[in-house]
C-alpha positions in Angstrom: -31.2 1.9 6.4 -28.9 4.6 5.0 -27.1 3.7 1.8 -24.1 5.9 2.9 -21.0 4.2 4.4 -18.2 6.1 6.2 -14.6 5.5 5.5 -11.4 6.3 7.4 -8.0 5.8 5.8 -5.5 6.0 8.6 -1.8 6.6 7.8 1.3 7.5 9.6 0.9 11.2 8.8 -2.8 11.7 7.9 -6.3 10.6 9.0 -8.5 10.8 5.9 -12.3 10.6 6.1 -15.2 10.5 3.6 -18.6 8.9 2.9 -19.2 6.5 0.0 -22.6 6.4 -1.8 -24.2 3.3 -3.1 -23.1 4.4 -6.6 -19.4 4.7 -5.5 -19.0 8.5 -5.1 -17.0 9.9 -2.2 -18.6 12.8 -0.3 -17.2 15.3 2.2 -13.5 14.5 2.1 -11.5 15.7 5.1 -8.0 15.1 6.5 -6.3 15.9 9.7 -2.7 15.1 10.9 -2.3 11.8 12.6 -1.4 12.4 16.3 2.0 11.2 17.5 1.0 11.2 21.1 -0.4 7.8 21.6 -3.4 5.5 20.8 -6.0 7.4 22.7 -5.3 10.6 20.7 -5.5 8.8 17.4 -8.9 7.3 18.4 -10.1 10.8 19.3 -8.9 12.1 15.9 -10.9 9.4 14.2 -14.0 10.2 16.3 -13.7 13.9 15.6 -13.4 13.2 11.8 -16.5 11.0 12.0 -18.5 13.6 14.0 -17.6 16.3 11.4 -18.6 14.0 8.5 -22.0 13.1 10.1 -22.7 16.7 10.8 -22.0 17.7 7.2 -24.1 14.9 5.9 -27.0 15.9 8.1 -26.9 19.4 6.6 -26.3 18.4 3.0 -28.6 15.5 2.5 -30.4 14.8 5.9 -28.8 11.3 6.1 -26.4 9.5 8.4 -24.0 6.7 7.7 -24.9 3.1 8.4 -21.4 1.9 9.3 -17.7 2.7 9.2 -14.9 1.0 7.3 -11.5 1.7 8.7 -8.2 1.0 6.9 -5.1 1.1 9.0 -1.5 0.1 8.8 -0.6 -3.1 10.6 -1.6 -6.8 10.7 -5.4 -6.7 11.3 -7.3 -9.9 11.5 -10.8 -10.6 10.2 -12.0 -10.0 13.8 -10.7 -6.4 13.7 -7.8 -7.1 16.1 -4.5 -5.3 15.4 -1.7 -7.9 15.9 1.8 -6.7 16.5 2.7 -3.0 16.0 2.2 -0.4 13.3 5.6 1.2 13.7 4.6 4.6 12.2 1.9 5.3 14.8 3.1 5.3 18.4 1.1 3.0 20.6 -0.8 1.4 17.7 -0.4 -2.2 18.8 -2.2 -5.2 20.2 -5.8 -4.1 20.6 -9.2 -4.7 19.0 -9.3 -1.7 16.7 -12.8 -2.4 15.4 -14.4 -2.7 18.8 -12.5 0.3 20.3 -13.6 2.6 17.5 -17.1 1.2 17.4 -17.6 1.8 21.2 -16.3 5.4 20.8 -18.5 6.4 17.8 -21.6 4.2 18.3 -21.5 2.6 14.8 -20.6 -0.8 13.4 -16.9 -0.8 12.4 -15.1 -3.0 10.0 -11.3 -2.7 10.4 -8.8 -4.0 7.9 -5.2 -3.5 6.7 -4.9 -0.5 4.5 -3.3 -2.4 1.6 -6.3 -4.9 1.7 -8.7 -1.9 1.6 -6.9 -0.5 -1.5 -6.9 -3.9 -3.1 -10.7 -4.3 -2.6 -11.2 -0.9 -4.2 -9.1 -1.8 -7.2 -11.1 -5.0 -7.6 -14.2 -2.8 -8.2 -12.6 -1.3 -11.3 -11.0 -4.5 -12.5 -13.4 -6.1 -15.0 -13.9 -9.9 -14.8 -11.6 -10.2 -11.7 -12.5 -12.0 -8.4 -9.0 -12.6 -7.0 -6.5 -9.8 -7.0 -3.2 -8.8 -5.4 -2.1 -5.2 -5.0 1.6 -4.5 -4.2 2.1 -1.0 -2.8 5.7 0.3 -3.1 6.6 3.4 -1.1 8.9 3.9 1.9 8.0 0.3 2.6 6.2 -2.5 0.7 2.7 -3.6 1.4 0.6 -6.4 -0.3 -3.2 -6.4 -0.3 -5.1 -9.5 -1.1 -8.7 -10.0 -2.3 -9.7 -13.7 -2.8 -13.0 -14.6 -4.3 -14.2 -11.0 -3.9 -13.3 -10.6 -0.2 -10.3 -9.1 1.6 -8.0 -11.9 2.9 -6.4 -11.1 6.2 -5.1 -14.6 7.0 -4.3 -15.8 10.5 -3.4 -13.0 12.9 -3.6 -10.6 10.0 -0.4 -11.8 8.5 -1.7 -12.7 5.0 0.3 -11.0 2.2 3.2 -9.7 4.4 5.6 -10.2 1.5 7.4 -7.0 2.2 9.1 -9.0 5.0 9.7 -12.2 3.1 13.4 -12.9 3.3 14.8 -13.1 -0.2 18.5 -12.8 0.7 19.3 -14.6 4.0 21.7 -12.5 6.1 21.3 -9.7 3.6 20.6 -6.0 4.1 19.0 -4.9 7.4 15.3 -4.3 7.4 13.4 -1.9 9.7 11.4 -4.9 10.9 14.5 -6.2 12.7 15.2 -9.0 10.2 17.8 -9.0 7.4 17.4 -9.7 3.7 13.7 -8.8 3.4 12.0 -7.7 0.1 11.5 -4.3 1.6 15.3 -3.9 2.1 15.8 -4.2 -1.7 12.8 -2.8 -3.5 11.2 0.0 -1.3 11.8 3.7 -2.0 13.9 3.8 1.1 16.0 0.9 -0.2 16.5 2.4 -3.6 17.8 5.6 -2.1 20.2 3.7 0.2 21.4 1.4 -2.6 21.9 4.3 -5.0 24.4 6.0 -2.7 26.1 2.8 -1.7 26.6 1.6 -5.3 27.5 4.9 -6.9 31.0 4.6 -5.5 31.8 1.7 -7.8 30.9 3.6 -11.0 33.4 6.1 -12.4 32.1 9.5 -13.5 33.1 8.7 -17.1 30.6 5.8 -17.2 27.6 7.1 -15.2 26.4 10.7 -14.9 23.9 9.4 -12.4 26.6 8.1 -10.1 28.5 11.4 -10.5 25.4 13.3 -9.6 24.9 11.2 -6.4 28.5 11.7 -5.3 28.0 15.5 -5.5 24.7 15.3 -3.6 23.0 16.9 -6.6 19.5 15.3 -6.4 19.3 15.7 -2.6 18.6 12.8 -0.2 14.8 12.5 -0.1 13.4 9.3 -1.6 11.2 11.0 -4.2 14.1 13.1 -5.5 16.4 10.1 -5.8 13.7 8.1 -7.7 13.0 11.0 -10.1 16.7 11.4 -10.8 17.1 7.6 -11.2 14.4 7.4 -13.8 15.5 10.4 -15.7 18.9 8.7 -16.0 17.2 5.4 -17.1 15.5 7.3 -19.9 18.8 8.8 -20.9 20.4 5.3 -21.1 22.7 5.7 -18.0 24.2 2.2 -17.4 24.3 2.5 -13.6 20.7 3.7 -13.5 19.6 0.9 -15.8 21.3 -1.7 -13.6 19.5 -0.3 -10.6 16.2 -0.3 -12.4 16.6 -3.9 -13.5 17.5 -5.0 -10.0 14.6 -3.1 -8.4 12.1 -4.5 -10.9 13.6 -8.0 -10.5 12.7 -8.1 -6.8 9.1 -6.9 -7.6 8.9 -9.6 -10.3 9.8 -12.2 -7.7 7.0 -10.9 -5.5 4.6 -11.1 -8.4 5.8 -14.7 -9.1 5.1 -15.8 -5.5 1.6 -14.3 -5.6 0.9 -15.9 -9.0 2.0 -19.3 -7.9 0.2 -19.3 -4.5 -3.2 -17.5 -4.8 -3.3 -17.5 -8.7 -4.9 -14.1 -8.9 -6.5 -12.7 -12.1 -4.3 -9.6 -11.6 -1.2 -8.4 -9.8 -1.3 -4.6 -9.6 1.5 -2.3 -8.5 0.9 1.1 -6.9 2.5 3.6 -4.5 4.8 6.5 -4.7 7.4 4.9 -7.0 5.0 4.3 -9.8 5.5 7.7 -11.3 7.6 5.9 -13.9 5.2 3.0 -14.4 5.8 3.1 -18.2 9.3 1.8 -17.5 8.7 -0.2 -14.4 5.7 -2.3 -15.4 7.1 -3.7 -18.7 10.4 -4.6 -16.9 8.5 -6.4 -14.1 6.5 -8.3 -16.8 9.7 -9.2 -18.7 11.4 -10.7 -15.6 8.2 -12.2 -14.3 8.1 -14.3 -17.5 11.4 -15.9 -16.6 10.2 -16.9 -13.1 6.9 -18.7 -13.6 5.6 -21.5 -15.8 4.2 -20.5 -19.1 0.6 -21.5 -18.0 0.9 -19.2 -15.0 2.4 -16.4 -17.1 -0.4 -16.5 -19.6 -3.2 -16.3 -17.0 -2.0 -13.5 -14.7 -2.2 -9.8 -15.8 0.3 -7.4 -14.3 -0.5 -3.8 -14.4 -0.6 -0.4 -12.6 -3.2 0.3 -10.0 -5.9 2.8 -11.2 -7.4 4.5 -8.2 -4.5 6.4 -6.6 -4.9 8.2 -3.3 -8.7 7.4 -3.0 -8.3 3.7 -3.1 -7.9 3.3 0.7 -11.1 5.2 1.4 -13.1 3.5 -1.3 -12.0 0.0 -0.2 -12.5 0.6 3.5 -16.1 1.7 2.8 -16.7 -1.3 0.5 -15.4 -3.7 3.2 -17.9 -2.3 5.7 -20.7 -2.7 3.2 -19.6 -6.3 2.6 -19.7 -7.1 6.3 -22.6 -5.1 7.7 -25.1 -4.1 4.9 
């Protein structure tokens, strides 16, 4: 049996594909745009990526892959079924993802939530850890769980959906249709919206960051607002510091819930907002200490995720190896 495992990391914009060796090296990376024209075209993009990968492996080393691990947005159960809808991929709802792709490509397929895949990858570089939570913070908030060395999907794939935990009943609207969710306060999208909303209450004489927002200086894209925010935090801007503390406070609450429920060895934070992790992680740790018992605080390590953009591929392949090899 081949020691190579294929991996697909499916996102709202890109389908990434690679093979993972038994030693943990990724081979033959590729990426193509995620089709926006329905489920069938996404399945075909996955199949085409796999065909290209297998052809390249046949030429480079004369081997094929034994199985495919597929990380995808959405609530995916341990049976590979996608429950509900992944809103960023049209038509990506209510079907058995693992079976559908397996039938199309003729290989065993293990499908799991993309955050769970990334968490499994992070576990492989987290010494002495068996239980780990990964909080990914970008346009939305995702939580990946690995318990006793295995990804934890929960019933109907809903394990770890803390991005949609209501922390402020009747609060800010969330894209999920509810109000007051974590994601409505601590995602990159929420930080952008809150920055513009709250800038109005800060006079120019007190906050250069608020003045900049009122002139449209940093632009309106999420990453530009975050970059400007954390430049202002470093410069001691009081409005920026208040936003930073509120943002980290919500993430500390997420960490405290995870620490008090699954008791992980580590809670890791990753995603696009972590470019200023040197400021964000210490503030999360500080506020986390006010939210949990001392015993819990002393036995949970909070840190930044290590593997970056490759985590989804590595974890998807590892999930397939756990299940099929």
